[in-house]
Every structure is written in C-alpha cells, then in structure tokens.
C-alpha positions in Angstrom: -1.4 4.4 -21.4 -4.9 2.8 -21.4 -6.7 1.4 -24.4 -9.9 -0.5 -25.1 -10.0 -2.1 -28.6 -13.5 -3.1 -29.6 -14.2 -4.5 -26.2 -17.4 -6.4 -25.2 -18.2 -8.0 -21.9 -21.2 -9.9 -20.6 -21.9 -11.2 -17.1 -23.4 -14.6 -16.5 -26.9 -13.3 -17.4 -25.6 -13.2 -21.0 -26.5 -9.6 -21.8 -23.5 -7.4 -22.9 -22.7 -4.7 -20.3 -19.9 -3.4 -22.5 -20.6 -3.4 -26.3 -17.8 -3.1 -28.8 -16.2 -0.2 -26.9 -13.0 1.5 -28.1 -11.1 4.5 -26.6 -7.6 5.4 -25.6 -6.1 7.5 -22.9 -2.6 9.0 -23.3 0.0 9.2 -20.6 -0.6 12.1 -18.2 -4.2 12.7 -19.3 -6.9 13.4 -16.7 -10.2 11.8 -17.9 -13.6 11.8 -16.3 -15.8 8.7 -16.8 -19.5 9.6 -16.5 -22.8 8.0 -17.1 -26.0 6.9 -15.4 -26.1 4.0 -13.0 -25.7 0.7 -14.9 -24.0 2.4 -17.8 -20.9 0.3 -17.4 -18.4 2.5 -15.6 -17.6 0.0 -12.8 -17.2 -2.8 -15.4 -14.6 -0.6 -17.2 -12.6 -0.4 -14.0 -12.9 -4.1 -13.4 -11.7 -4.8 -17.0 -8.7 -2.6 -16.5 -7.7 -4.3 -13.2 -8.3 -7.8 -14.7 -11.0 -8.6 -12.2 -13.1 -9.7 -15.2 -11.9 -10.4 -18.8 -13.4 -9.3 -22.1 -15.6 -11.7 -24.0 -14.4 -9.9 -27.1 -11.7 -7.4 -27.9 -8.6 -6.3 -26.0 -7.8 -4.1 -23.0 -4.3 -2.7 -22.8 -2.4 -0.9 -20.1 1.0 0.6 -21.0 0.9 -1.3 -24.2 0.5 -4.6 -22.4 -2.7 -6.7 -22.9 -4.6 -7.4 -19.7 -4.7 -11.2 -19.3 -4.3 -13.8 -16.6 -0.6 -14.0 -17.3 0.0 -10.3 -17.2 -2.0 -9.3 -14.1 1.0 -9.0 -11.8 2.7 -6.6 -14.2 -0.5 -4.7 -15.0 -1.4 -4.1 -11.4 2.0 -2.6 -10.7 1.1 0.0 -13.3 -2.3 0.8 -11.9 -3.5 2.2 -8.6 -7.2 2.0 -7.7 -8.8 4.3 -5.1 -12.0 2.6 -4.0 -15.2 4.5 -3.3 -15.3 3.1 0.2 -11.9 3.7 1.9 -12.8 1.2 4.6 -12.5 -1.5 1.9 -9.1 -0.3 1.0 -7.4 0.4 4.3 -7.0 -3.0 5.9 -4.0 -2.6 8.2 -4.1 -1.0 11.6 -2.3 2.2 10.8 -1.9 4.5 7.8 1.9 3.8 7.8 1.4 0.0 7.7 -1.1 0.3 4.8 1.4 2.5 2.9 4.3 0.1 3.2 2.4 -3.1 2.4 2.5 -3.0 -1.4 6.1 -1.5 -1.8 7.5 -4.2 0.5 5.6 -6.9 -1.3 7.1 -5.5 -4.5 10.5 -6.2 -2.9 11.4 -2.5 -2.3 13.9 -2.2 0.6 12.5 -1.0 4.0 14.8 2.1 3.8 13.5 3.0 0.3 9.9 2.3 1.3 10.1 4.6 4.3 11.6 7.3 2.2 8.8 6.9 -0.3 6.2 7.0 2.4 7.5 10.2 3.9 7.7 11.9 0.5 4.1 11.0 -0.3 2.8 12.1 3.1 4.7 15.4 2.7 3.4 15.9 -0.8 -0.2 15.5 0.3 0.4 17.5 3.5 -0.8 14.7 5.8 2.4 13.9 7.7 0.3 13.9 10.9 -1.6 10.8 9.7 1.4 8.6 9.4 1.0 6.6 12.6 -2.6 7.1 13.3 -5.0 4.2 13.5 -7.3 3.9 10.5 -10.4 3.4 12.6 -9.7 6.6 14.5 -9.4 9.1 11.5 -12.3 10.9 9.8 -13.8 10.0 6.4 -11.9 12.8 4.6 -8.6 11.8 6.3 -9.2 8.2 5.4 -9.8 9.1 1.7 -6.5 11.1 1.7 -4.7 8.2 3.3 -6.1 5.8 0.7 -4.7 8.1 -2.0 -1.4 8.1 -0.2 -1.4 4.3 -0.1 -1.8 4.2 -3.8 0.9 6.9 -4.5 3.3 4.9 -2.4 3.1 2.2 -5.1 4.3 4.8 -7.7 1.7 3.6 -10.3 1.8 5.0 -13.8 -2.0 5.5 -13.8 -4.6 6.0 -11.1 -8.2 4.8 -11.3 -10.7 6.4 -8.9 -14.3 5.4 -8.2 -16.4 8.3 -6.8 -13.5 9.9 -4.9 -15.6 12.7 -3.4 -18.7 10.8 -2.4 -19.9 11.3 1.2 -17.4 14.0 1.9 -18.1 17.4 3.5 -17.4 20.5 1.4 -13.9 21.1 3.0 -12.7 17.5 2.4 -14.3 17.4 -1.0 -12.3 20.5 -2.0 -9.1 19.0 -0.5 -9.6 15.8 -2.6 -10.2 17.8 -5.8 -7.1 19.9 -5.2 -5.1 16.7 -4.6 -6.4 15.1 -7.8 -5.4 18.2 -9.8 -1.9 18.0 -8.5 -1.3 14.4 -9.4 1.0 13.9 -12.4 -0.1 10.3 -13.2 -2.7 9.3 -15.9 -6.1 9.5 -14.1 -9.4 7.9 -15.0 -12.1 9.1 -12.6 -15.6 7.6 -12.5 -18.0 9.8 -10.7 -21.5 11.3 -10.6 -20.0 14.5 -9.2 -19.9 16.3 -12.4 -18.7 19.6 -10.8 -15.7 17.7 -9.5 -15.1 16.2 -13.0 -15.4 19.7 -14.5 -12.9 21.0 -12.0 -10.3 18.2 -12.2 -10.5 16.6 -15.7 -9.6 18.0 -19.1 -11.5 15.3 -21.0 -14.7 13.3 -20.4 -15.9 10.0 -21.7 -19.7 9.6 -21.5 -20.9 6.0 -21.3 -24.4 5.1 -22.3 -25.8 1.6 -22.7 -22.4 0.0 -22.6 -21.0 2.2 -25.4 -19.0 5.4 -25.7 -21.8 8.0 -26.2 -19.4 11.0 -26.3 -15.7 11.6 -25.9 -14.3 15.1 -25.9 -13.2 18.1 -23.8 -14.8 18.4 -20.4 -16.2 21.8 -21.0 -17.8 20.7 -24.3 -19.5 17.7 -23.0 -20.5 19.0 -19.5 -22.1 22.1 -21.0 -24.2 20.0 -23.4 -27.5 20.0 -21.5 -29.4 17.9 -24.1 -26.7 15.3 -24.3 -26.5 14.9 -20.5 -30.3 14.8 -20.2 -30.5 12.0 -22.8 -28.2 10.0 -20.5 -30.1 10.9 -17.3 -27.5 13.4 -16.1 -27.8 17.0 -15.3 -25.6 20.0 -15.9 -22.9 20.6 -13.3 -24.0 23.4 -11.0 -21.1 25.5 -12.1 -22.5 25.5 -15.7 -26.2 25.7 -14.8 -26.4 29.4 -14.6 
C-alpha cells in the first residue's frame, strides 16, 4: 500500500533530511513511526501526501508513484489526521466538514449523507453531527477529525500525534478507535505506549534513515536501541 524506494529528500538548506530510505507497508497493516524530534517523521508524511517531492528515489501509494500528475488520485487514497484538529476542521459544523470532501469527489448528496451517518454511528459520536466545531472539546474535535477522514473512505490513514494534549479518557477513546479501523495506518507519535497498544509493527527513524523495522513488542522493549535514539521505554514495558 505504501512504499519508499531508496528515497532521499533535502530542504533548501541542502542537507538531506531523508537519506536513501526504503520500506514498504502492506494493506491493512498498522505501523507506528517513531523517532526523536528532527528524525524525519514529518517529512515522511509530507512525501506521502506530495507536499514535497523526493530529490532521489520513488514514493508509491497503492502502486502509484507520487508525482505532480498523480496527486489527485493519491490524495483520494490517503486520509491525514493532523496533530492540531483546529487546522483540519475549517467548516462551521462537524457535518459540514464531513461532507466537504465527498461532495467535491462528486458523490451524491444522498450517498454522502448516508456515509456521514454510518461513520458517526461507527465512532459512537452521532451527537456531534450538527455541533459547531468551536464549541466542542479537544477530544471531541479529534474524534470529529477522524470522522471527517473516514467519510472520504481512504485506503490508508496517516496520523500525526493523534493522542497529544488529550486527557486520559479521550486518549483511551482515540486509541480504541484507532484499533478498530480497518484501513492501513501509519501513525507518527512520541506516545510510545499508544504505539505499543495500537500498532503491530514499528519503524524507528534515526538520522533520516530506517534504524529499525520490526514487531512493536520487539522494538519497544529494546531499551538500548530506544536510548540510542533519545527515546525511553513505554511505561507499560518499563517494569
């Protein structure tokens, strides 16, 4: 579903942020993307979305190379849940945000409304449908942001720090929601306990390269490996 083939990328400063990176993620996999600040996690997301293009190598989504010509098709396959939901929810109400993309993809109003109701029911947030975005809590807004993405019916979902700044109740709600999603998931986060709870596999990024790639339990229990990349054991493993 997602593939990096020997990808390098440099910003205008000239220094490579991503260096000859290769990995692949199969359909339906749930993968945690971890690493210290500046390791390259955000750049990987930008490359997948076509917000920046590789200086070397190829990025593929669903077998299609990400390029200026393919962006429309690629972005129909990917849903991106931003760290700050305020940057994602730009319409007055949750309902209006949810219908925006499907209608722009030429889905009928009847089918769009049916899809919206199905997603809200699936996430158990039917009560948010007609609420104003500026009047709902941070946790509710994060759930609404996920609902907005699911209404697009993407094949894969990218998430950037989905549990940041949430209280324990809403954090658990988001984790349970993530675990129930059937789509391919790539989740970038410093919340290693959340990654351990919701991802089967982890890709550890260090210095713009893949430092480790394996099962979540294997990597997240490796204290020396995590310490070498300025990370600490998840609390659930630190006993």
